[in-house]
N, C-alpha and C positions, 0 to 999 in steps of 0.2 A: 504494499499501500504505501504511496506518494504521500510524505509527510508537510504537514500542514504548515509549518514554521517556515518552510524560507518563503512560501507564499505571504506570510504574515510581514517578513523582516521586509521582503520587497515592497507589499503595500506599505508600511509605517513610512520606509524611506520616499515613497511617492509623495506621500503626505506632507511629509517633513521640508521633502525640496522644493513646497511651494509648486504642484502643476496645477493650482487652481481648481480641487476636486471641490465641488458645492458640498455644504452641511446638510445634515438630515436629522430628522427628528423621529423616535421611536419612542412609544409610551409603553408601560408594563406596569401592572398589569394591563393585557393587551385586551378583554372586555371594555374599560375604562377609556380606552383611546379617544372615542369621540362621545361620551355620554359622561354624568358623574358618576364616579364609583357609589358602590351598594353601601359604605360605610364612611367612618370617619374616625380620626385619632390623634389625638394631643402628642403622641411622642415619635421622634424625639426631641421635637422643637418646640411644640408648644408649653410644655411646661418647663417649670426652672432646675430641673433633678439633673444633677451628671450624672452621665451614665456612658455604656456601651450599648451601641446597638446596630445589630445587622439584619440585613435583608437579602434574599434568594431569589433569583429569577430564574425562571426554567423555561421563560417564553419568548425567548428575544431570539430564538432558531439557531440556524446552522451558519450563518454570514459570519466572514470575518469583518470588525468594526471596532476604527479607532475612535472608542469615547472619549471625550471633550469634556462633558458638562452633564450635570444631572441638574435638574430642576423640579418644583413641586408647586403644589397648588391650593387654594383651600378649599375648604369645602362649601357645599352649595346653600345658598340661604339671601336676605337683603341686607342685613347689616352694614354699618360701615365699622372697617378695624384699621385703627390709625397708628398702633404700636409699632415701635422700632424695637429689635432685639439685637445686641451682641452677641455672639456665641462664636466662642474661641472652641478650636475643634480639630482633629489630624482623623483622613483617611485613607483606608488600604481598598484596594479591588482586586481579585482575581478568579480563581475556579470555584466551585462548590458541587457538592453531591444535593442529587435531584430534592426540588424544593420538600416534597412528602419524606425527606429523611432529616431535618434539621435536628440538630441534638442541642440542648442546654450548655453544652460546654461548646464555649467561642472557637475555641482553638481545633475542636472536630469539624468545623464548618468551612476550614479552608480545605481544598484538593493543593497540596504544593503550598509554596511561601507566596505570601500576596505582596503585592506591588505598594508602597507608599504612595499614593495617586496626590496626597492634599497633606505637604507637611504643615505643622501645628501652626496655625494662625486664626484669624477673628474672621467673621464674616458679620454683614448687617442685613437682618431680613427684617422685611416691611419696610412703611407700612403698607401691607396688604390691599387696601381699598376697599371697595366696596363690593359685597359678593355681589352674585348674580343666582338665579334658580334654575342650574345647569350645569355643566362644564364649565368651571373659573379657569381663568387664562393663568399658565405658568409664569407668574411674575412676581418680582421683589424677593423670590426664595428658590437661589442659585448658589450651585456648587462649581463653579469651574474648575477643573484640574490642573494641576501643575506643567502636566504635560499629557499626552493623547495616553490610554490606556487601550493597548490591543487587546481585544476578547476573540478568540479564536471561533467560538461557536462552538466548539465539542463538547462542553461542558454548561452547566448552570453556572449564570454571572452572581457574585456576591460584593457588597460593598458595606464594608464594617468601618464604622463612625466611633471616636471617643471624644466625648464632648465634656472638655476639661474648666468651663466658665460659661454662664450664662446670667444675661443681665439686661436688666430693662432700659434704654435710652431715654424713650419718650412715649408720649401716648398712655391708651387706657384699655385697648381692646386686641387682643392678638385671635384670630380663627384657630380653630380646628383644621389639620389639612384633612384633604380629600384621599381617602383608602378605598378598599376593593376587598370582597370578601366573597368563601366560597359560598356554597347552599349548604345551611347546618340545620343540623337537628338536635333538640336537647332531651337527654331521658330524664323523666322525673324520679325522683327518689322517694322511697317511701320505707317508715317505719317497721323495722322487724322483733319489736321486743326491745324492753327498756333496759337501761344501763345503771351503773352506780352513780352516788355523789361522791366526787374527789373530796381529799384534804383539801381546805378553804376554799370552795366551792358550795353554793347551795341550789344547786341544781344539777339532774344527774348529765353527766360527761356523753357528750353526741360526734358520732361518725360524719363526717363532713364529704361525703361523695360528690363527684362533676364528671358527667358524661354528656360528650356529642361526639355526633357526628358530623365531620365538614369534609364534604364532597369524597365522599368513601374512606376517610380518614379517621380513626377513632381516637379521641383523646379520653383518655380516664386519668384522674387525678382525686387524691384524697388527703383532706386536713382532718383538725380535730377541733373541739369547742368543748372548754368546761374540765380540762385535762386537770391533774394536779402542776402548779407549778413549775417550770426546768426541770420537767421528768420527761424520761427517756420513752417512747413510744413504739409497739410495735402495731403493726396493720395486718389483719386477716382479711384474706376471700375467699369465698367458695361459691358454691354453685347450690346449697341446701341450706337451709335454715334448722339445724337437728335441736335448738333449743336445749343443748347437754346441760345438767346441774354436776356441777364439780364441788365436791365436799372442800369449804375452806373458801371459795373464790365468790365475792359478793353477788355476782349475777348469772344467768345462764350464759351460754357461747351460742352467737347466732349465725353463726359459718361453721362448716366442715373442714375448715381449718384448710382447705388445698393448696394456697400459699400463705406463707407469713413472710415479712418482710420489714426491716426497718423505716420508720415513719419519718423519724428525725426525734428531735426535744422540742419540747412547748415551749413559749415564751413564757413572762413574768406572769401573762394573763391565764396562762393554764392553754393556749392556743397555739393551734400550726394552721396556717394559710394551706389550702389546696396547692395555690403555684409555687408553693416552694415544699410541700411533703411529697409523698410518694406519685407518681406518673408516669406516663408513656404515651405515646402516638404510635400507631400499627393500623396496618389496612385490615377494614373493618371485613372481615370474613367469618364472622361467628353467627350471624343468625340472631332471631329473637329469642337468646335464650337470659335467664337471671342470673344476675350477678348480685350475691351477698357480701357486704362489707360490718366489720368491727374492729374499733381502737381499742388495743390493751394498753394500759400505762402503769409504768411503776411507782409504787405511791405508800413509802414506807411507812407511814405515820398512820395507815388504818387498824383499825383493832382486829380485820380479818384476818385467819391463820395464813392466808397466801396476799400478801401485800400488794394486791394488782387490782387496779379500776378497769372496769372494763364500759365501755361506751354501749350507746344502745346499737339496735342491729339498724342498717338502713340497706337496701335494697333496690334495684331498677333492672328494667329488661332494656339489652343492647336495642336501641334503635337502628333501622333500615338507613340505606344511604340517598340521599338527594342530590343526583347529579345534574341537576338544573343548571347550576353555575358553577364552573370550575376555576379556580385561580389558582395558577402553577406558581405563583408567588407565596413564601412564609417570611417572617420574621423573627428575631430572638432579640432579648432585652434584656436589663432587668431594673431594680429599683434601689441601687446600694451607694446613690450620691455619690459615686466616686468612678472611676476609670478601670480599678486593679482587681474587680470582681472577676474570675474565671469562667463564673457559670450565670444564666441565665434564669430566667423562671418561666416556667412552662403553662400556658392559658389554654384550656381543651377547647377553646372555639376562635383565639385569636392569635394563634401561632402559626400552624399548616393552613394553607388558601385564604393569608391575611397580610395586607401589606398596602405601605404608602404607594398613591400614583406616581409615576415618576417618568420626568420627559428624558431620554437620554439625547444629547445632540451627539455626533459623531461626522467621521467622513469614511 
């Protein structure tokens, strides 16, 4: 097979030599090229949190392109947005796995070594102007690259931003950015037996499962509420609720313990958010089966012979897939207020098949 690299080198040399190749624009997700995206998002430019943000695009096609600029647009509406933001950032671009294989580990979303395409510097976003009802122009939110980045089209494209500083310069209103998402189906969680009251709490401990099908990808995550403070927690997953009573345990077991896995450690209030607890994204090949969950927390101050606090049981039926709208873009970020976290959080409905609408300018 002929290697694409000589072609890419010649292509870039031609561009850099000034042969007058006209600039072109490509919008991704492609569903939102001529219409407003089906969602909105304030991350990473609309809120003031310092963060790392990655977005994978698997819908750019197989063409070789020398990308020169990224631009964003505000979500549809009618309000006037006059705020100006100073955003200090750096950005990398490179090859990535398919959008559906995005990982919470930032480094795992790069195939090979990414290129630094914007050395750390400040950009001014806004004023965005008055929004219109429909797709807004890509205006006042541009990221020109220091040098063109050649994307060969053999893999997905990733852009990876570290936002080091974010300040308001003037004005009082900044719009959420336009985003697009795939067709999403939420599974409704049902109670499956009561749990125990943990030390320091006044109500029973709860399991917090979340599950969405997004365009054929199943997002599953579990957290906990009203656990003992700062307690290691274990998640049990099963396909039945046996209601087993174990002598010395504060309440019955509401799963058949098909799978047990660490959930994490609860915070000072006894909580674990589902986005920070156990979770995964996998192809939805399960059919409408019932899944049962229960959380077990170490609770050494309780009077029961076994110092474990059990949550209630919670179960749901795996939803079917809706492929009406497929968005071959995904994003990963975190809320650490720094750029040093090696991992992001997993949202069951706004990770896979979700992303900002981006206009790529290229030769």
